[in-house]
C-alpha positions as CSV (number, residue, x, y, z in Angstrom):
1,M,-58.5,101.3,1.4
2,K,-57.3,98.2,3.3
3,I,-54.6,97.7,5.9
4,N,-53.0,94.2,6.2
5,L,-51.1,93.0,9.2
6,Q,-48.8,90.0,9.6
7,I,-48.5,88.5,13.0
8,V,-47.2,85.2,14.3
9,S,-50.2,82.8,14.5
10,S,-49.3,81.6,17.9
11,N,-49.3,85.2,19.3
12,E,-52.9,85.0,20.7
13,S,-52.6,88.3,22.7
14,V,-51.7,90.3,19.6
15,K,-54.4,88.6,17.6
16,T,-57.0,89.4,20.3
17,F,-55.8,93.0,20.5
18,Y,-56.3,93.6,16.7
19,E,-59.6,91.7,16.7
20,S,-60.8,94.2,19.3
21,L,-59.9,97.0,16.9
22,G,-62.1,95.4,14.1
23,Y,-59.5,93.3,12.3
24,S,-60.4,89.8,11.2
25,T,-58.4,86.8,10.2
26,E,-58.3,86.0,6.4
27,P,-57.5,82.6,4.9
28,D,-54.7,84.0,2.8
29,I,-51.2,82.6,2.5
30,S,-48.2,84.9,3.0
31,M,-45.1,83.8,1.2
32,G,-41.6,85.1,1.6
33,K,-38.0,84.4,0.5
34,K,-34.8,85.8,2.0
35,V,-32.3,86.7,-0.6
36,E,-28.7,87.8,-0.3
37,P,-28.1,91.3,-1.5
38,N,-26.3,91.4,-4.9
39,I,-25.4,95.0,-4.9
40,V,-21.7,95.9,-5.0
41,I,-20.8,99.3,-3.7
42,P,-17.4,100.4,-5.2
43,E,-14.9,101.9,-2.8
44,K,-14.1,105.6,-3.1
45,K,-10.8,106.3,-4.7
46,S,-8.6,109.0,-3.0
């Protein structure tokens, strides 16, 4: 089992904290894309 965390690279205090718990930095790339929801919720008819 593996736990992955995502932290902002400039947040040294958080990085140091997780390193003290045994986590290590991996040279992976995290990619993301914000998308607009395309779900239409119909209104209830009375």
